[in-house]
C-alpha positions in Angstrom: -0.1 0.0 -0.1 1.3 3.3 -0.9 1.7 6.3 1.7 -0.9 8.4 0.0 -3.5 5.3 -0.1 -2.6 4.6 3.6 -2.9 8.2 4.8 -6.5 8.4 2.9 -7.6 5.1 4.5 -6.3 6.2 8.1 -8.1 9.9 8.0 -11.3 8.2 6.8 -11.6 5.4 8.9 -9.6 6.1 12.1 -12.7 7.4 14.1 -14.9 4.7 13.2 -12.5 1.8 13.9 -11.6 3.6 17.2 -15.4 3.6 18.1 -15.9 0.2 17.3 -12.5 -1.0 19.3 -14.0 1.1 22.5 -17.1 -1.1 22.3 -14.9 -4.0 22.8 -12.2 -2.8 25.2 -14.1 -0.2 26.8 -10.7 1.4 27.7 -9.4 4.1 26.0 -5.8 3.4 26.1 -6.5 -0.2 24.9 -8.5 1.2 22.1 -5.9 3.5 20.9 -3.4 0.8 20.9 -5.3 -1.6 19.0 -6.6 1.1 16.5 -2.9 2.0 15.9 -2.0 -1.7 15.6 -4.9 -2.4 13.3 -3.8 0.4 10.7 -0.3 -0.7 11.1 -1.3 -4.2 10.0 -3.7 -3.0 7.2 -1.0 -1.0 5.6 1.7 -3.9 5.9 -0.9 -6.4 4.5 -2.8 -6.9 1.2 -6.4 -5.8 0.7 -8.0 -8.4 -1.5 -11.2 -6.3 -2.1 -13.4 -9.1 -0.9 -15.2 -6.7 1.8 -15.5 -2.8 2.0 -12.6 -1.4 3.6 -14.2 -0.6 6.9 -15.6 -4.0 7.4 -12.0 -5.2 6.5 -10.6 -3.0 9.2 -12.9 -3.9 12.0 -12.0 -7.7 11.3 -8.4 -6.9 11.8 -9.3 -4.8 14.8 -11.5 -7.3 16.5 -8.9 -10.0 15.8 -6.2 -7.9 17.6 -8.4 -7.2 20.3 -9.0 -11.1 21.0 -5.2 -11.7 20.6 -4.6 -8.9 23.1 -7.2 -10.3 25.5 -5.8 -13.6 25.6 -2.2 -12.2 26.2 -3.4 -9.9 29.1 -5.5 -12.8 30.7 -2.2 -14.8 31.4 -0.8 -11.9 33.3 -4.0 -10.4 35.2 -6.0 -12.3 37.7 -9.0 -9.8 37.5 -10.4 -8.2 34.2 -10.6 -4.6 34.0 -13.7 -2.8 35.7 -13.9 0.2 33.3 -17.6 0.6 32.7 -18.4 2.7 29.5 -21.2 5.2 29.5 -24.3 4.5 27.3 -26.4 6.9 25.4 -29.6 5.1 25.4 -32.9 5.1 27.5 -31.1 1.9 29.4 -28.6 4.5 31.1 -31.8 6.0 33.3 -31.5 2.5 34.9 -27.8 3.0 35.7 -28.1 5.5 38.3 -25.4 3.9 40.7 -22.5 1.7 40.0 -23.9 -1.5 41.4 -26.8 -1.2 38.9 -24.6 -0.5 36.3 -22.2 -3.4 37.2 -25.4 -5.8 37.2 -26.5 -4.5 34.0 -22.9 -5.0 32.2 -22.8 -8.6 33.8 -26.3 -9.4 32.0 -25.0 -8.0 29.0 -21.8 -9.7 29.1 -24.0 -13.0 29.7 -25.8 -12.2 26.4 -25.3 -14.3 23.3 -23.5 -13.5 20.2 -24.3 -11.6 17.9 -27.1 -9.8 20.2 -24.3 -8.7 22.8 -21.9 -7.4 19.9 -24.6 -5.6 18.0 -26.0 -3.9 21.2 -22.5 -2.8 22.1 -21.8 -1.5 18.6 -25.0 0.6 18.6 -24.9 1.8 22.1 -21.3 2.2 23.0 -19.9 2.5 20.0 -22.8 4.7 18.4 -22.4 3.0 15.0 -25.2 3.2 12.5 -27.3 0.2 11.7 -25.8 0.2 8.1 -22.4 0.1 9.6 -23.3 -2.8 11.7 -24.7 -4.7 9.1 -21.5 -4.1 7.1 -19.5 -5.4 10.1 -21.4 -8.6 10.1 -21.6 -8.9 6.3 -25.4 -8.4 6.8 -28.3 -6.0 5.7 -29.0 -2.9 7.7 -32.5 -4.4 8.4 -31.0 -7.5 9.9 -28.9 -5.1 12.3 -32.0 -3.2 13.5 -33.9 -6.6 14.2 -30.8 -8.1 16.0 -30.3 -4.9 17.9 -34.3 -4.8 18.8 -33.9 -8.6 19.9 -30.9 -7.8 22.3 -32.7 -5.0 23.7 -35.7 -7.0 24.4 -33.6 -9.9 25.7 -31.7 -7.5 28.0 -34.9 -5.6 29.6 -36.4 -9.3 30.0 -33.2 -10.3 32.0 -33.3 -6.9 33.9 -36.8 -7.8 35.0 -35.7 -11.2 36.0 -33.2 -9.8 38.2 -34.9 -6.9 39.2 -32.8 -4.5 38.1 
C-alpha cells in the first residue's frame, strides 16, 4: 500500500475503527493501541477487496483485540472493571455503580450476535448500516438483531429485578 492510500485510509476510518474498538475494549488506552495496530497491520498487508474497507479494518481490529485479551488474561487475575457510559434509555436505569455493574454482567452473558450488535450500537454509536457491514449482513438485519438484544436485556433486567 502506498503512502497516499494509507493516509487516506487512516484519515477516513480512524474514528470509526476507534469507536468500534472502544465497544470491545472499554478502555481508552487499549482502544488507541489496538486501533494503531489495526492500521499498521492494514498498511503492511494486502487488501483483497472481498469486503468494504471499513469491514476489513473492523475484522483486523477484532482479531487484534481477541489476541490482546488472550495475552493480557495470562498476566492478570481480574479483568478491567472500566464501565462505559451509554447513550440510550437504558442508562436511566444505571443510576449507581452497582446497578451499572449488574447490567453489564447481564450484557456480558448475552449470546452473540445480540451482545456485539447491542454494544456497537449503544457504546460504539454506529449506524445500523455500519453494523450490518461489519457482520456482512443487511441494515435491516442489524435493526432486528438490536431490537431483539434490547428485549433480551430488558427481560433479563426484569428477571433480576434491576
